[in-house]
Structure formats: C-alpha cells, structure tokens
C-alpha positions in Angstrom: 0.1 0.0 -0.2 2.9 2.5 0.9 4.5 2.0 -2.6 0.8 2.9 -4.3 0.6 6.0 -2.0 3.8 7.1 -3.0 3.5 6.4 -6.5 0.0 8.6 -6.4 1.9 11.1 -4.5 4.8 11.4 -7.3 2.0 11.4 -9.9 0.1 14.1 -8.2 3.0 16.5 -7.9 4.0 15.9 -11.7 0.4 16.6 -12.7 0.3 19.9 -10.4 3.9 21.0 -12.0 2.4 20.5 -15.8 -0.6 22.0 -14.9 1.1 25.1 -13.3 3.3 25.4 -16.4 0.2 24.8 -19.1 -0.7 28.5 -19.4 2.9 29.2 -20.7 2.6 26.5 -23.5 -0.9 27.7 -24.6 -1.1 31.3 -24.2 -0.5 33.2 -27.6 0.8 36.8 -27.5 -1.9 39.5 -27.9 -2.3 40.9 -31.4 -0.1 44.2 -31.6 1.3 46.7 -33.7 4.3 47.7 -32.3 5.3 51.5 -33.4 8.6 53.0 -31.7 9.9 56.5 -32.2 13.2 55.9 -33.0 14.8 59.2 -33.9 14.1 62.8 -34.4 16.8 64.6 -36.5 16.9 68.2 -38.1 16.7 67.9 -42.1 16.3 70.7 -44.6 13.6 73.0 -43.2 11.9 70.0 -41.2 12.1 67.7 -38.5 12.5 63.9 -39.5 11.0 61.5 -37.3 12.1 57.8 -38.1 9.7 55.1 -36.9 10.1 51.2 -36.5 7.0 49.3 -36.8 6.5 45.5 -36.6 2.6 44.2 -37.4 2.0 41.4 -35.3 -1.9 41.8 -35.7 -2.1 38.4 -37.5 -3.1 40.3 -40.8 -1.5 41.9 -43.7 -2.5 45.5 -43.4 -2.6 47.1 -46.9 -2.7 50.8 -45.4 -2.2 51.9 -41.9 -2.5 55.7 -41.3 -2.3 57.8 -37.7 -3.3 61.2 -37.0 -0.8 62.5 -34.3 -0.6 65.7 -32.4 2.5 67.3 -32.2 3.4 69.2 -28.8 5.5 72.3 -28.4 8.5 72.6 -25.7 5.8 74.3 -23.3 3.4 71.5 -23.9 0.9 73.0 -26.3 -0.5 71.4 -29.4 1.4 72.8 -32.5 -0.1 70.9 -35.1 -2.2 67.9 -36.0 -1.0 65.9 -38.8 -1.6 62.2 -40.8 1.2 59.7 -40.9 0.9 57.3 -43.6 2.9 53.8 -43.1 1.3 52.8 -46.4 1.5 48.8 -46.4 2.6 46.7 -43.5 2.8 42.8 -43.9 1.9 40.5 -41.0 5.0 39.8 -39.3 7.0 42.1 -40.8 9.4 45.0 -39.3 9.7 48.2 -41.4 11.3 51.5 -41.0 9.7 54.5 -42.0 10.8 58.1 -42.3 8.7 61.4 -42.3 9.9 65.0 -42.8 7.7 67.2 -41.1 7.9 70.5 -42.8 8.2 73.6 -40.5 9.0 71.9 -37.1 11.8 72.3 -35.4 12.9 69.0 -33.7 14.3 70.8 -30.8 10.9 72.5 -29.9 9.1 69.1 -30.1 8.3 67.8 -26.8 5.8 65.1 -27.0 3.7 63.0 -29.9 0.5 61.7 -29.4 -1.2 59.3 -31.5 -5.1 60.5 -31.7 -6.4 58.0 -34.0 -5.9 55.1 -36.6 -7.4 57.0 -39.8 -6.6 53.9 -41.8 -6.5 50.5 -40.8 -7.1 48.5 -44.1 -6.8 44.6 -43.8 -8.1 44.2 -40.2 -11.2 45.1 -38.2 -11.2 48.8 -38.1 -10.2 49.2 -34.2 -7.5 46.6 -34.2 -4.6 49.1 -35.0 -5.6 51.5 -32.1 -6.7 48.4 -29.8 -3.5 46.5 -30.3 -0.9 49.7 -30.4 2.1 49.5 -28.3 4.4 52.2 -28.4 7.8 53.2 -27.0 10.6 55.8 -27.9 14.2 55.9 -28.1 14.5 59.6 -28.1 13.9 62.4 -25.5 10.4 63.1 -27.1 7.2 61.5 -25.3 5.4 59.2 -27.5 2.5 57.3 -27.0 -1.4 57.3 -26.8 
C-alpha cells in the first residue's frame, strides 16, 4: 500500500507542475502593432521622425495611417497631421521616415497618436486596440 501511495503522490506532484506550466505553453501573445519613435533629426526645413513598426496583428495591412498631435516645448499642441505607413505585412518590421516641414525637432516635446485614420486589412479598431508604443528619443510618445 505504501508503494501505491508514494506513486500517487509522485503522480499528483507531476500533474500539479505540468498544469501550472500549461498556461505558458498555450498562451498566444496578444495581437499587436508595435510602433517605436526611433529618431528625430533636423533635416532641410523639417524635422525628420524615424519610426520602426512591427505588424503582429496577424493580418497584412494594405494601409495603416495615424493622426498625430505634435506638442511644442511648453506642452501646447502645435499641429495635427496624418502619417501614412502604407503597407504593413503581417510579421514584418519596417522602418519609415517622415519629414515634417516647419517643425523644429528641438522644440518637439511630445508626439501623441490621436487615432488610426486607416487600418485596411484588419477590423477597424485593431490598429488602435493593439497599438504598443515606445520611444528611443527624448520626446514623449504614445496614445
């Protein structure tokens, strides 16, 4: 009887460990669109913003565009504009640059994503719902 009890205890322990680890095996990462403000450099009469975007939404986007608000050095909205990232294939990372005429990079304190104006290829709210932002600049960036 003792051998059977020990075997049952061992089986219960192995089962408990495997059940505790099961969520790590079965969990899929949430669909995401990762958008990083990677750089902000002055260019001829403009501020050049460089973005790194990775489409992990699980669908090819034939067009992705976002309305952004640019804040000046004192936190006042300087202007609104739309950035068109064009096609974003599923699982692909892409680098895109935008020259924002009349914008001084040194006076840019924050870039806020207001909304997705286009998210063609996914359900309409997927681009904003799955949006993850980060910055590698001194400029605040997010939603």
